[in-house]
Structure formats: C-alpha cells, structure tokens
N, C-alpha and C positions, 0 to 999 in steps of 0.2 A: 504493500499499500504505499503510495507516494502522495505526500501532502504538498501542494503548491500554493503560493499566495501571489497575488498581483502586486507589483511595487506601488501602483497608484492606490490601491486599497490600503496597503500598509501606511503610506504617507497621509491618506485621509484620516486614518485612525490617530496617528501622531498629532496632526493638526487639530483634531477634535479635542484631544487631551490638553495641548498647549493652550487652546482658548478657554478651556474650562477652569484653568488654574486661577487661584485667588489673585487679585490684582495687587501687585507689589512693584516696587521700583524695579525696573529691569536694567540689565547691564547692556552694554553695547554688544557683547558676544552673544547674549541671549536673544536680543532683537535680530541680530545679523543671522543667527542660526534659524530662527523662525521664518525670515524672509527667504532664506535658501531653501528650505523645506517647501514652503509655499511655491516658490519658483519652479522647482523640480516637479512638484505635483502638477503645476499647470502645463509644464512641457510634456509630462507623460499622458495627460488627459486630453490635450488638444487634438490630436489626430483621430480621436474616437468619434463615434456618432453623438455620444452624449456631449463631448467637448464642443463639436459643431453647433449642437442645439443651444448651449449656453452662449457661444459667441454670437449666433444669430439673435438670441433673445437680448443680449446686452446691446448689440448693434441697433436693433429696433427701438430700444429704449433711448439710446443716444440720439438716433435719428428724430424721434419724437420730441425730445427735449430741445434739439437744435431748431426744429421747425416752429416750436412754440416761441422761442425767443426771436425768430425771424419774422413772425407775423405781427403787424402793428395792432 
C-alpha cells in the first residue's frame, strides 16, 4: 500500500494552520516564510482547473471594479 499526498494539498494545510495561529508580533523570517509558502502554493495550483477558475473569478471582480470606477 502506497500513500501519496499532493504537494499543493500539503501546502494548503500548512497555510491553514499558519493563519489560525494567535496574533502575535511576527519576525521578518516568519513573515517571509509565510509569503514563500503561499507563493509556492499559488505556483502549484495555477495550472489546474481550480486555479484557472480562481483566476477567472478574480479577473471578473477586478474588471467589474474597474468598470464601476470608469462610469460617471
């Protein structure tokens, strides 16, 4: 029996627990590590269908916001 885990799923779990921590003053190293984990997660999830759906949704929201500001 072989157990495999997707790296994107593992990083999503890590991000979830990083965000659930109690709010305390963070060091630069801690902040940098969190940013690196989130960046790698984004790179891993981007080529998937889920990633494309998120990108399209965010693009639609951004386009809607830009149209609201353009109309007098």
